[in-house]
N, C-alpha and C positions, 0 to 999 in steps of 0.2 A: 493500397495496402501500406501500412506503416507499423513501426514497432511500439507496442504498448508495454510499459513497465509498471508492474503491479507489486505493491507490498503486501505481504500476508503474515498474519500473526494469530497465535492462539494461546491462551493461558488457562483454559478450563477443559476438563475431559481428556480424551486421548488426543493430545495436541498434534502428534505426528500424523495420526490417521486423519484428523480433520483437515490438516493442511493438504495432504494428498487427495482427500474427497474434494476439496475446494478447487485444486488444480485440475482435476479430472473434469469437474463440472464446467469450469471456466473454459477449458480447451474445447468442450463439446459445443459451447455457446457462443464463443467470441472469436475463435480461430486457433491456428496451431501454436503449440508451445515450441519455442525456439530455444530457450536456455532456462535453467533453473539453478539458483544458488544453493549452497549448502544450507542446512538448517542451523540457526544460531539460537542458543539459549540466552535470554537477556532478562534483566530485571524490568518490572513495569516502569513506564515513563509517565509522569504527570499525576501519578496517584499511588497510594501505599497498598500492597498486597503481598501475601505470602505465596502467591502462585506466579512462578516465573513464566515468561513467554517463550515460544518457539517462533522465531521469525525467518522468513525468506523473501527473496524477490524472484519473481518470473517474468520472462520476456515473451510476449505473444506477437504474432504477426496478424494484423486484422485489418479489415475495411469498414468495421462498424463506426458509427458516429460517436462522439463523446457521450451524448446522451444515452445512447443505446448501451454504451459500455458501463456508465454509471448505474443504470438500472439493472443491467445483468449482475454486476457485482452485489448489489443490494439484495437481489432475489437469492443468490447464492448464500449470502450471509444468513437470511431469514431461514432458507431451507436447512441450513446447518445448525439452527438453534439461536442465533442471535435475535434478541428481542427489542433492543433499542440502540439507536446510534448515540455516540458521544456528541453532546452539545455544549457549546459555550466553554470548552476546555474541561468538562467534567467527565473524567474517564472511569471506567469500571472494568472488572473482570469480564471476559467474554470468551465463547468457544471459538469464534472466528472474527477476524478483522480483515478487510481487504481495502486497500487504499490505491487509487490511481495516482501514480507518482509522475510519470512522463508519458506523453503521447506524441512521438515525433518531436518536432520542435515547437508544438503549439503552446500558446499562452491564452488561457481560457479563464474568464470569470463569468459564470452563467447560472440562472436559476430556471428550473424546469418544474412544471406542474407535477404535483404528487399524484401518483396513480391511485385508483380506487375511489372510494366514497368520501375518504377524508380530504380536507382542504389543506393548503400549505403548499410549500415548494421544497425541492431538493436542490442544493447547491453544489456546484462543481468548480474547483480552482485547479487549474493546471498550469505550471507544475504544482505538485503538492506544496502548499505554502510553509510547512514546517520540516520538510524532508532533510533540508541541509543543517538542521539542528540535531537530528536523531542518528546517532551512531547505529542503532539497530536497523535503520533503513539504509544508511550510507555504506556500511560494510558489505552486506550482501548485494547491494546495487553496484558498488565498485568492483565486486567479484565478477559479475556477469556483464557489466558495461563500463569498464574503467575509462574509457575514452569519450564517452557520450557527454556532450556538453549541456549543462543546465541552461535553458534558453533565456532565463532572466539574469542569472548570476555570471554567465558567460565563463564558467569554470567546468572543468571535467569532473566526473564523479570521483575519480582518484584524488584530484586536488581538494575537493570538498571534504573527503574522508581524512586526508592529511591534515587539513585545518582543524577538524573536530578532534583528531588525535592529539594534535600540539596543544589545543586548549585544555584537553583533559589531563595532559601530562603536567601542564603548568599549575594545575589545581591541586595536584597531589602533594 
């Protein structure tokens, strides 16, 4: 069993309800929820929209494989109304978004066969390759896991958030 850190976001529909539904579905399918951050309202990142996001980070204790976790999160997204994943940095409004951020100290780059009749693959990068650039991820993550160390950057979540904050303050 290890700790899994998931980033959750929603900017369409009843955002809070969708986040709570996703959290409940994930807990049923992957393991026990250990901690949940507050919900943070944030502006969209990487695209323009008039719909703000509600973001959170949850911590689950699970024995599932990384592939099982990726598939479970994608099924929950589809069941809650998400129709397409962001590809190639092209982001759009969505009812739910679930990102695998950290899973223990694992560092993974893997492709898995896509389920169903369609061909193709689904890709998993752990730790999440952009998490350290996103305040909407690092703020709730630092709330629930301030001393967890990023396995590549070798910095705690608190230290990464402090760096993001310093850079934002310099830009003002």
